[in-house]
C-alpha positions, 0 to 999 in steps of 0.5 A: 500500500505504501508503494501505491501512495508513493506512486500517486504522489509521483503522478501528482507531482508530474501533473503539476510539472506538466501544467507549469510547463504548459503555462510557461509555453504561453509566455515563450515567443517564437518568430517566423519570417519569409522573404528574407525578413520582409515579413515577420510574425510572432507566435507564442508557445500555445500557437497563438499569433501575436503580431505580423510585421510587413516591411514596406518593400514587401508591398507591391499593389500589383502583386498582392498574391506575393504578399499573401504568400509571404505572410502564409509562409512566415506564419507557418514557419513560426507555427512549426517552430512553436510545435517543435518547442512544445514537443521538446518542452512537453516531451520530457513528461510524455516520453515522446508519446503524442497525447491528443489534447495535451499540447 
């Protein structure tokens, strides 16, 4: 019975550490860019878009599609990095297992 109590304490501690790590992800900022930096976006570790910065040289009224593509590429770059950050930070607890809804 003592082993069961010890195991439950360890599980509770791990849950607390996972919650703290998830909270900390929200305070981490990741930057993605495209077009050599003419479009830059920032997301947090929870994959929420925080900002988009577009330099004037990226704006060509005759080629709006290019700007749209640059924005999409920059956002996807940042989101990919945020996913990697979450996997690295939370992977300590999950042992590399993908647990749906965890992050």
